[in-house]
C-alpha positions, 0 to 999 in steps of 0.5 A: 483477499476477496473481491467483496470487501469494501475499499479502505480510503487511501490517504492523500500524500499530504495526509501521509506526510503529516502523519509521518511528521507526527510520528517522528515528532512524538518519537523525538520527544523521548530522544528516539530517532526513527529511520525513514523505513521505521517511520513508514512501517509505523505510519502504515500500521497505524493507518491500516488499524484505522481502516486507511491506506497509504498512497500506493507506491510507484510500481517496480519496473519489469513486471505487471504494474497492478497493485493491491494492499494486503490486510496490514496495508502493505501494497503488493505488486503483480508478479506477472509479465508486463501487459499480461492478457487477463485481469487476474493478478498474483504475487507470491501470496495473493491473487486478485482481479482488477475488479477488487475494490482496492486494486490499482489496475495495471498502468499503460 
């Protein structure tokens, strides 16, 4: 990911829930029951294919709370120590800065 991309729009929680309901309803028409995890994966992939993002999740405790969505719309969290001094973040695969248009800077 680079810092020159245009930010994708993050859907509201209400928009996300409506999309998830539609996916469950459509699957149910054929007798398919989706788990919440499968529904989340499908909605995330569909929204990302349309250039949209799901609302960012609550960060996991114990590491830096900075978040960034990957190309598939999945949010990744910085693996640095909480409160690390610089504005550069990383997880196992990506590096980004707080200036990235889709970054959620550390909270608190």
